[in-house]
C-alpha positions in Angstrom: -0.1 0.0 0.0 1.5 3.5 -1.1 1.1 6.2 1.4 1.5 9.8 1.4 4.7 11.7 2.3 3.9 13.5 5.9 6.6 15.9 6.3 5.2 18.9 5.1 4.7 20.1 8.0 5.8 24.3 8.9 8.6 23.2 10.6 10.4 21.0 8.2 9.6 22.6 5.1 9.5 26.1 6.3 10.4 27.8 9.9 14.0 26.2 10.1 14.5 27.2 6.1 15.3 23.1 5.0 15.0 23.4 1.6 12.8 19.8 0.5 13.6 18.2 -2.7 10.6 18.4 -5.1 10.1 16.3 -8.0 11.0 18.5 -11.2 7.3 19.0 -13.8 8.8 19.5 -17.3 7.4 22.0 -19.6 6.0 19.3 -22.1 4.0 17.9 -19.0 1.6 21.0 -19.0 1.4 20.9 -23.1 0.5 17.0 -22.5 -2.0 18.1 -20.1 -3.4 20.9 -22.3 -4.2 18.4 -24.8 -5.9 16.0 -22.3 -7.8 19.2 -21.3 -9.5 19.2 -24.8 -10.4 15.8 -24.9 -11.9 15.8 -21.6 -13.7 18.6 -22.7 -14.9 16.6 -26.1 -15.7 13.6 -23.7 -17.9 15.4 -21.2 -19.9 17.5 -23.6 -20.6 14.5 -25.7 -21.9 12.3 -22.7 -23.6 15.1 -20.5 -25.6 16.9 -23.5 -26.1 14.2 -25.8 -25.9 10.6 -24.2 -27.2 11.7 -20.8 -30.5 12.9 -21.1 -31.6 14.1 -17.6 -30.4 13.2 -13.7 -28.0 12.1 -12.0 -29.5 8.5 -11.0 -29.8 7.1 -14.3 -27.5 9.3 -16.5 -23.9 8.5 -16.7 -22.3 12.1 -16.6 -18.8 12.1 -17.0 -17.9 15.5 -15.3 -20.3 15.9 -12.9 -18.5 14.4 -9.6 -15.2 15.4 -8.0 -13.7 12.5 -8.9 -14.8 12.4 -12.4 -15.0 9.2 -14.4 -13.8 11.3 -17.7 -10.7 12.2 -16.0 -10.3 8.9 -14.7 -10.8 7.2 -17.9 -8.4 9.6 -19.8 -5.8 9.1 -17.1 -6.1 5.3 -17.8 -5.0 6.0 -21.5 -2.4 8.2 -20.7 -0.9 5.9 -18.3 -0.9 2.8 -21.1 0.6 5.3 -23.5 3.1 6.4 -21.1 3.9 2.6 -20.1 4.4 2.2 -24.1 6.8 5.3 -24.6 8.9 3.8 -21.7 9.5 0.8 -23.0 11.0 2.9 -26.3 12.9 5.0 -24.0 12.4 5.8 -20.4 13.5 9.2 -20.4 10.7 10.3 -23.1 8.2 8.6 -20.3 6.0 10.9 -18.0 7.2 10.6 -14.2 4.4 9.8 -11.8 4.6 13.4 -10.4 3.9 14.3 -14.0 1.1 12.1 -14.2 -0.6 13.5 -11.6 -0.2 17.0 -12.3 -2.2 16.3 -15.5 -4.7 14.1 -13.7 -5.2 17.0 -11.6 -5.8 19.3 -15.1 -8.0 16.8 -16.0 -10.2 17.2 -13.1 -10.6 20.5 -12.9 -11.1 21.0 -17.0 -14.0 18.2 -16.5 -15.7 19.9 -13.8 -15.3 23.0 -15.3 -17.0 21.4 -18.6 -20.1 19.8 -16.7 -21.9 21.2 -13.6 -18.9 23.3 -12.3 -19.2 26.0 -15.3 -20.5 25.3 -19.1 -23.1 23.0 -19.2 -24.8 25.6 -16.9 -24.0 28.5 -18.2 -25.2 28.5 -22.0 -28.8 27.1 -21.5 -29.5 29.6 -18.5 -28.6 32.4 -20.7 -31.0 31.5 -23.3 -33.5 30.0 -21.4 -35.3 33.0 -20.3 -36.2 34.5 -23.8 -36.9 31.2 -25.4 -38.9 29.9 -22.5 -40.9 33.1 -21.8 -44.5 33.3 -22.9 -45.0 35.9 -25.5 -49.0 35.7 -24.7 -48.7 37.5 -21.3 -45.2 38.8 -21.8 -44.8 38.3 -18.1 -41.1 37.5 -18.0 -40.5 40.4 -20.6 -42.3 43.1 -18.4 -40.7 41.7 -15.3 -36.8 40.7 -16.0 -35.9 42.0 -19.5 -35.7 45.5 -18.2 -33.2 44.8 -15.7 -30.7 42.8 -18.0 -27.8 44.6 -19.4 -27.1 44.1 -23.2 -23.7 42.6 -22.2 -24.9 39.7 -20.0 -26.7 37.7 -23.0 -26.3 37.4 -26.2 -29.9 38.3 -27.3 -31.5 41.6 -27.2 -33.0 42.5 -23.7 -35.1 45.4 -25.6 -36.6 42.7 -28.1 -39.1 40.2 -27.8 -39.4 37.1 -26.5 -38.4 33.9 -28.5 -35.8 35.8 -30.6 -34.4 33.8 -33.6 -31.2 33.2 -32.2 -32.6 31.7 -28.7 -34.8 29.7 -31.4 -31.9 28.2 -33.0 -30.4 27.6 -29.6 -32.9 25.3 -28.5 -34.1 24.1 -32.0 -31.1 23.6 -34.1 -29.7 25.4 -37.4 -31.2 25.6 -40.7 -29.5 24.2 -43.8 -26.8 26.7 -44.7 -26.9 28.9 -41.4 -23.7 28.8 -39.3 -23.2 28.8 -35.3 -23.9 32.9 -34.3 -20.1 33.6 -32.5 -20.2 36.8 -32.9 -23.3 37.8 -30.6 -21.6 35.1 -27.9 -18.1 36.6 -27.8 -19.3 39.5 -25.2 -21.9 37.6 -22.9 -19.0 34.8 -22.9 -16.3 37.0 -21.8 -18.2 38.7 -19.4 -19.2 35.7 -17.4 -15.9 33.9 -17.9 -14.0 37.1 -16.1 -16.7 36.3 -13.3 -16.0 33.1 -13.1 -12.4 33.5 -13.4 -12.6 35.6 -10.5 -14.8 33.5 -8.5 -12.6 30.5 -8.6 -9.8 32.1 -7.9 -11.0 33.7 -4.6 -12.2 29.9 -3.9 -8.4 29.0 -4.7 -7.3 31.6 -2.3 -9.6 30.1 0.4 -8.5 26.6 0.0 -4.8 28.1 0.1 -5.3 29.5 3.4 -7.0 26.4 4.9 -4.7 23.6 3.2 -2.2 23.4 6.1 -5.1 23.0 8.6 -6.6 20.4 7.1 -3.6 18.5 5.5 -1.1 18.9 8.2 -2.6 19.4 11.6 -6.4 17.7 11.1 -4.8 15.1 8.9 -8.3 14.7 6.9 -8.0 11.6 4.9 -9.0 12.8 1.2 -10.6 9.5 0.0 -10.8 10.9 -3.7 -7.3 11.2 -4.2 -6.1 7.7 -3.1 -7.0 5.6 -5.8 -5.7 8.0 -8.2 -2.8 8.3 -6.5 -2.6 4.6 -6.1 -2.6 4.0 -9.7 -0.1 6.9 -10.8 2.5 6.2 -8.2 5.8 4.4 -9.1 5.9 2.7 -5.6 2.4 1.2 -5.6 1.2 1.0 -9.2 2.5 -2.4 -9.9 1.6 -4.0 -7.1 -1.8 -2.3 -7.3 -2.7 -3.5 -10.8 -1.1 -7.1 -9.9 -3.6 -7.6 -7.1 -6.2 -10.3 -7.6 -8.5 -8.6 -4.5 -8.6 -5.3 -6.7 -9.7 -7.3 -9.8 -12.3 -8.9 -7.9 -13.7 -6.0 -6.8 -13.3 -4.5 -10.2 -15.4 -7.4 -11.6 -18.4 -7.0 -9.3 -19.9 -3.6 -10.5 -18.8 -4.1 -14.1 -20.9 -7.4 -14.2 -23.9 -6.0 -12.5 -24.1 -3.0 -14.2 -23.1 -4.3 -17.9 -26.2 -7.0 -17.0 -28.6 -4.5 -16.1 -27.5 -2.5 -19.0 -27.7 -5.2 -21.6 -31.1 -6.0 -20.0 -32.5 -2.4 -20.8 -31.7 -2.9 -24.2 -32.1 -6.8 -24.6 -35.0 -7.8 -22.0 -34.1 -11.5 -22.3 -30.7 -11.0 -20.3 -31.2 -11.6 -16.8 -31.3 -8.0 -14.4 -29.7 -7.9 -11.0 -31.5 -5.1 -9.4 -29.1 -2.2 -8.3 -32.0 0.1 -7.7 -34.7 -0.1 -5.3 -37.3 2.6 -4.1 -38.7 1.7 -0.6 -41.7 4.1 -0.7 -43.2 1.1 -3.0 -43.4 -1.2 0.0 -44.9 1.2 2.9 -48.8 1.3 1.9 -50.9 3.9 0.4 -52.2 5.3 3.8 -50.9 8.4 6.1 -48.3 8.6 7.1 -46.4 6.4 4.6 -48.0 7.4 1.3 -46.6 10.8 2.2 -42.8 9.9 2.9 -40.0 11.4 0.6 -38.4 9.7 -1.8 -36.3 7.0 -0.2 -33.9 4.6 -2.3 -31.7 1.7 -1.8 -29.0 2.3 -4.6 -26.3 0.3 -5.0 -23.6 2.7 -5.6 -20.3 0.2 -5.4 -17.9 3.0 -5.6 -19.4 4.7 -2.7 -19.1 1.6 -1.0 -15.6 2.0 -1.3 -15.5 5.3 -0.3 -17.0 4.7 2.9 -14.6 1.7 3.6 -11.7 4.1 3.3 -13.6 6.8 6.3 -13.4 6.9 9.8 -16.6 4.9 11.0 -18.1 7.6 12.8 -18.2 9.6 9.6 -19.5 6.4 7.5 -22.0 5.9 10.3 -23.3 9.6 10.0 -23.6 9.3 6.5 -26.5 6.7 6.7 -28.0 7.3 10.1 -28.7 11.1 9.7 -30.7 10.2 6.2 -33.1 7.8 8.7 -32.8 10.4 11.5 -34.9 12.8 9.1 -37.1 10.5 7.7 -38.0 9.5 11.3 -38.6 13.1 12.0 -41.2 13.2 8.8 -42.9 10.3 10.2 -43.8 11.5 13.9 -45.0 14.8 12.5 -47.3 13.3 10.1 -48.3 10.9 12.3 -49.1 14.0 14.3 -51.1 15.2 11.6 -48.6 18.3 10.7 -48.7 19.3 7.1 -45.0 19.2 5.7 -44.1 21.1 2.8 -41.1 21.1 0.4 -37.9 22.7 0.6 -37.7 25.9 -2.2 -36.6 24.4 -5.3 -35.4 21.2 -3.5 -38.1 18.9 -3.7 -36.1 15.7 -2.3 -36.3 17.7 1.5 -38.7 19.5 3.1 -38.8 22.8 4.3 -37.8 22.4 8.1 -35.4 20.0 7.2 -33.6 22.3 4.9 -33.5 25.3 7.4 -31.9 22.9 9.8 -29.1 21.9 7.3 -28.8 25.6 6.8 -27.7 26.1 10.4 -25.8 23.1 10.4 -23.3 24.5 7.6 -23.5 27.9 9.0 -22.2 25.9 12.6 -19.8 23.9 11.0 -18.1 26.8 8.9 -18.2 28.6 12.5 -16.6 25.6 14.1 -13.8 25.3 11.2 -12.9 28.8 11.9 -12.7 28.4 15.6 -10.6 24.5 15.3 -8.3 26.8 12.8 -7.4 29.5 15.2 -3.7 28.6 16.0 -3.1 28.2 12.4 -5.0 31.5 11.2 -2.8 33.2 14.0 0.0 32.0 12.0 -1.5 33.0 8.6 -2.0 36.4 10.4 1.6 36.7 11.2 3.0 35.6 7.9 0.4 38.5 6.0 0.6 41.5 8.6 3.4 40.9 11.3 6.1 40.5 8.6 7.0 37.2 10.1 9.8 34.9 8.9 8.1 31.8 9.1 7.9 30.2 5.9 4.8 28.0 6.7 3.4 29.2 3.0 6.7 27.8 1.0 5.1 25.0 -0.4 1.6 26.3 -0.9 -0.4 27.5 -4.2 0.6 30.8 -3.7 2.0 32.6 -0.5 -0.5 33.3 2.4 -0.1 36.9 1.5 -0.9 36.4 -2.0 -3.8 34.2 -1.0 -5.1 37.0 1.3 -5.1 39.9 -0.5 -5.9 38.5 -3.7 -9.1 37.0 -2.3 -9.9 40.2 -1.2 -9.1 41.8 -4.3 -11.2 39.4 -6.6 -14.1 39.7 -4.0 -14.0 43.3 -4.7 -13.7 42.8 -8.3 -16.6 40.5 -8.2 -18.7 43.4 -6.7 -17.7 45.7 -9.4 -19.1 43.1 -11.9 -22.4 42.9 -9.9 -22.9 46.5 -9.7 -22.5 47.0 -13.4 -24.9 44.2 -14.3 -27.4 45.8 -11.8 -27.4 43.8 -8.2 -26.4 46.3 -4.9 -23.0 45.8 -4.0 -24.0 44.6 -0.5 -26.4 42.4 -1.7 -23.6 40.6 -3.7 -20.9 40.7 -0.9 -24.0 38.7 1.1 -24.5 36.1 -1.7 -20.9 36.0 -3.0 -19.5 36.0 0.9 -21.5 33.1 1.9 -21.6 31.2 -1.2 -17.5 30.6 -1.0 -17.5 30.7 3.0 -19.9 28.8 4.0 -21.4 26.7 1.2 -18.4 25.8 -0.9 -16.1 25.8 2.1 -18.2 23.5 3.9 -18.7 21.3 0.5 -15.0 21.2 0.3 -14.7 19.8 3.7 -17.2 17.2 2.4 -15.3 16.3 0.0 -11.8 16.2 2.1 -13.1 14.4 4.7 -16.2 12.1 3.5 -14.9 11.3 -0.2 -18.4 13.0 -1.1 -18.6 12.2 -5.0 -21.8 14.4 -5.7 -22.4 18.0 -4.0 -25.7 19.4 -3.6 -27.3 21.1 -0.6 -30.4 21.9 0.1 -30.3 25.6 0.4 -28.6 28.4 -1.3 -27.4 32.4 -0.4 -31.1 33.6 -1.1 -32.7 30.9 1.3 -30.1 32.0 3.9 -31.0 35.4 3.2 -34.5 34.2 4.3 -33.5 33.6 7.8 -33.6 37.3 8.5 -35.4 39.1 5.8 -38.2 38.5 3.2 -36.7 37.2 -0.1 -39.2 40.2 -1.8 -36.8 42.8 0.2 -34.4 42.5 -2.9 -36.4 43.6 -5.5 -36.8 42.5 -9.3 -33.5 44.0 -10.5 -31.4 41.7 -7.5 -33.5 38.8 -8.1 -33.0 39.1 -11.8 -29.4 38.6 -11.4 -29.4 36.5 -8.6 -31.4 34.1 -10.9 -28.8 33.7 -13.3 -26.2 33.4 -10.2 -28.4 30.6 -9.0 -28.2 28.7 -12.2 -25.2 29.0 -13.4 -23.6 28.8 -9.9 -25.2 28.5 -6.5 -27.7 25.8 -6.8 -25.8 23.1 -8.0 -22.5 23.8 -6.7 -20.0 21.2 -8.2 -17.0 23.2 -9.2 -13.5 23.3 -8.5 -13.1 24.5 -5.0 -12.7 20.8 -3.8 -10.6 20.1 -6.9 -7.8 22.5 -5.6 -8.0 21.1 -2.1 -7.4 17.9 -3.4 -4.7 18.8 -5.8 -3.0 20.3 -2.5 -3.3 16.8 -0.7 -2.1 15.0 -4.2 1.0 17.1 -4.2 2.3 15.1 -0.6 1.8 11.9 -2.4 4.1 13.0 -5.4 6.4 14.9 -4.0 5.5 17.9 -5.9 6.0 21.7 -5.4 2.3 22.6 -5.0 3.0 25.8 -7.0 3.2 23.1 -10.1 0.4 21.7 -9.6 -1.4 25.1 -9.3 0.3 26.1 -12.8 -1.6 23.0 -14.1 -4.7 24.1 -12.2 -4.8 27.5 -13.8 -4.1 26.3 -17.3 -6.8 23.7 -16.8 -9.6 26.1 -15.8 -8.4 28.9 -18.2 -8.2 26.6 -21.3 -10.8 24.2 -20.1 -13.5 26.9 -19.8 -13.2 28.4 -23.5 -12.6 25.1 -24.9 -15.8 23.8 -23.2 -18.0 26.5 -23.9 -16.8 26.6 -27.7 -17.5 22.7 -28.1 -20.8 22.9 -26.4 -22.3 25.9 -28.4 -21.1 23.9 -31.8 -22.9 20.6 -30.3 -26.1 22.7 -29.3 -26.9 24.6 -32.1 -26.0 21.7 -34.3 -28.3 19.7 -32.5 -30.8 21.5 -30.7 -31.1 22.2 -26.8 -34.7 20.3 -27.0 -33.2 17.5 -27.9 -30.8 17.4 -25.3 -30.1 16.9 -21.6 -33.5 17.8 -20.3 -32.1 19.0 -16.8 -29.2 21.5 -18.3 -32.2 22.4 -21.2 -35.7 22.4 -19.9 -35.5 22.3 -16.1 -32.7 24.4 -14.9 -33.2 28.0 -17.0 -36.6 28.2 -15.8 -36.7 27.6 -12.2 -35.2 30.9 -10.9 -37.3 33.0 -12.9 -40.6 31.3 -12.0 -39.4 31.7 -8.2 -38.6 35.2 -8.6 -42.4 35.8 -10.1 -43.7 34.0 -7.2 -41.1 36.1 -4.6 -42.3 39.2 -6.4 -45.9 38.9 -6.5 -46.0 37.9 -2.7 -46.4 34.1 -2.7 -43.4 34.0 -0.7 -43.7 36.1 2.7 -41.7 36.3 5.4 -41.4 32.8 7.1 -40.4 32.6 10.7 -40.2 28.9 10.8 -36.7 29.9 8.6 -34.9 31.6 11.6 -36.5 28.9 14.0 -35.5 25.9 12.2 -32.0 27.6 11.2 -31.7 27.7 15.0 -32.8 24.5 15.6 -29.9 23.1 13.2 -27.1 25.5 14.5 -27.6 24.7 17.9 -27.7 20.8 17.5 -24.7 20.9 15.4 -22.9 22.3 18.0 -24.2 19.9 20.5 -22.7 17.4 18.4 -19.5 19.3 18.2 -19.2 19.4 22.1 -20.2 15.8 22.5 -17.3 14.9 20.2 -14.9 16.9 22.0 -15.8 15.3 25.4 -16.6 11.5 24.5 -14.1 9.7 22.2 -17.0 7.2 21.5 -19.5 9.5 20.3 -20.3 8.3 16.8 -22.5 11.3 15.2 -20.8 13.2 13.0 -21.9 17.2 12.3 -21.1 16.7 8.4 -23.8 13.7 8.3 -26.2 15.8 10.1 -26.0 18.6 7.9 -26.5 16.6 4.5 -28.7 14.4 5.9 -31.7 15.7 4.1 -29.9 16.1 0.9 -29.9 14.7 -2.5 -26.1 13.0 -2.2 -27.7 11.3 1.0 -31.1 10.0 -0.3 -29.3 8.7 -3.1 -25.7 6.9 -1.3 -27.1 6.3 2.1 -27.6 2.8 1.9 -24.1 2.5 0.1 -22.6 4.2 3.0 -24.5 1.8 5.4 -22.9 -1.0 3.3 -19.6 0.2 3.6 -19.7 0.8 7.2 -21.1 -2.5 8.0 -18.1 -4.2 6.0 -15.3 -2.2 7.8 -16.8 -2.8 11.1 -16.7 -6.3 10.8 -13.8 -6.5 9.2 -11.9 -4.5 12.0 -13.9 -6.2 14.4 -13.1 -9.9 13.7 -10.2 -9.5 11.5 -8.1 -6.5 12.9 -6.1 -4.1 11.2 -4.1 -6.0 8.9 -7.1 -8.0 7.4 -8.4 -4.3 6.9 -5.0 -3.4 5.0 -5.4 -6.5 2.9 -9.0 -5.7 1.9 -8.4 -2.2 1.0 -7.6 -3.3 -2.5 -10.6 -5.2 -3.1 -12.8 -1.9 -2.3 -10.4 0.3 -4.4 -11.2 -2.0 -7.1 -15.3 -1.4 -6.8 -14.4 2.3 -7.1 -12.6 1.8 -10.1 -14.6 -0.7 -11.3 -17.6 1.4 -11.2 -16.2 4.3 -12.8 -14.6 2.2 -16.0 -18.0 0.8 -16.3 -19.7 4.2 -16.5 -17.4 5.2 -18.9 -17.4 2.2 -21.1 -21.8 2.5 -21.0 -21.3 6.0 -22.0 -19.4 4.9 -25.0 -21.8 2.4 -25.8 -25.0 4.5 -25.3 -23.4 7.2 -27.4 -22.1 5.4 -30.3 -25.0 2.5 -30.5 -27.5 4.0 -28.7 -28.0 1.0 -26.2 -29.5 2.3 -23.2 -27.4 3.0 -20.2 -27.6 1.1 -16.8 -28.5 3.0 -14.0 -25.0 3.8 -12.4 -24.8 6.1 -10.0 -21.8 8.1 -10.4 -23.2 11.2 -11.0 
């Protein structure tokens, strides 16, 4: 088993001035990485727009998770090609460190091509014009006057369903070309905002890296498999391990049988998806219970095996905890309404989760106080400590660069029409609460898919009515919600993972940061260009239903309801927010006082959200397997089984890549592979 280097503490790499020898990264690494970025942008665009028709359970989205299957697939291709080149000349081959840098470039580019930017950006700029009702002119009267002409490719002073929007959704006619000139200004404008946002995320990740990696020593489950595959120390034994191949074969066989069954019903099926609601009866309260599936996600079982038992236990326990809350409330006769725009959760549960997120962000700051004091000394007091020698950027650059990027985003939002103070609240809470806590989920839990049950707009509703924002702010916020804030599967967790990956690879983090910079900048431009060509050629109405039909309409419909007074201030929001925050603080106190306390605050914070709904049963299986192995076999048996569970992850991802190809090229119906 390969283990990361652990000698990157401030004492060894900074305070005494000792220089650390890092693996060199040659220029051609970034050139090859850039070529791979183009490839992953093509793969993700085709799989997510064309091959996948909708949601996350029954679709194969190759760029929508924080260990993207598209990145893993191309990494395998690169490793095979590198092995062939190394046979000719070892000098021409890439080192493990260079392969690692390229892998993290692929992760960033895959996320940018998917929910992280491109697939959300383009339809949200057009949907408000295409889906507007030309009979009542409601959207036109309510929103168009608040949209600057540089923000969208159509004319806000014009009517609904303009030709550019119709061709976007219905496809070009014979002889017509993609209207590139109309898209240049809005794409440049939105990319400026996106790059500022991503840079702020990189700055925040840099300031917390040492606390999470060196001090708290989080497990970073999503980093372990790719580093095991890449490392020269472990890759040979990993790929020759029979237990790994046994784990690999299990999801490959089961998912492939189920995929063949969907196209050829005579092929037997092994069910991997079961809806418990079908067995609960048709009488109240059971007929009003929320969607609760049993999903066999082999990759989540594998990741759960790598986690501390209290973390994996909490990831399934709190889903049941919230279902029991529902059951009691329904039995007592209460009417339970759904969370705003999150149909899988209740209103009262969503605001418990909101309070939990804020409490977790506060506790992370409290736990990081000794580290943040060192950071403060480095930034303001002229400290000669070199604790930031091996970081993405210096702490001084991260602090002042983050502030500058925030100020520039506020200037951008002001130009777009949003009140700067509203913009500060929305962007600040998005990065420092939502994304910081979600990044913690990836670093500590290995959560593949990130979707909380609230947005900054819902956090605003804890203290003030949403209608107080007014039409101007709500118009711009509708774009921000659709592009960035509701499904925030962006690059901040990837930045933190790459910082941990540098320890495995013995690479200076600024070498990894350069690769991430190239991948984000080039990936955004390449992904947008590729996807515009696909959309105008095929027509958006024939592509992924979530990206092109549902998502572009949600936030403007919501804003109409807010402005028409259908969502007044609700005193339940601050009440349940306070309950969630208080209970989270209680969980932290109990964890600090009792070593055996099994309930983790992260499980409570996400327990009512979509990732928990989909993955809870698989976390249970992984937790149960690890518990039994440790109890009856001990640490040695646990280590012996580790390759099997890594094989489950690799096998499910490989199967997803295989079936994305079969679906796209041959038109076969894909199995339900829950990796997105």
